[in-house]
Steps between C-alpha positions, in 0.01 A plus 500: 500500500656825387301732729385847421721715283686765694466862397820699495461868411710640220771719650343804332183441705687504832479818705700636791178489705463126423855434615472713814170335593650152456807587705305669780480166682812376685436136400494596131813713547671196650385278212634746242833531685542123501405470133759769422768287671396178326701381200183361343137489598377376836174340600289629788632251757865579415440873508306501825769282659756765410270778624456307825119506505240225498182595320188316395517398135208731415672798665825425319313471170332835560836672560642348181192601302538862613869500404425339163213735415717798597753385240778422747524124455454243227351166603537179304337164563748217558295188559272571793710794625536858394850633464533877527777733395542874535450707182793718602633587154154593373413709806842669494452579132168669568584661836880522531618469858153476657501138608864492608445817705192363676661163570822663621306721741305195623822305563653794688184544706484128572864508611424784740211305651707179529782683682 
């Protein structure tokens, strides 16, 4: 069973407001940071393990849907799992420096809290 097709917005459809809305949640910020570090795509379980959170599958799916619909990630079915990767090059091409600036600020803020 292939499942429902996943909608990924064209990069020209993505807005700064979409990105800021998606990244307004600390869980989604953590997901995006981990996907940025990943050599290739990660599934939800791998990503959440790296983020250090345990979420219900439905909650995790909702976070990924918001990130995908905002144009930040690309999801691909691999068997029964979804593998997600950050659309960094595309987002950087449309909004140079935006994502790296937000994620850098998040990492610095997180470091201050962890200290």
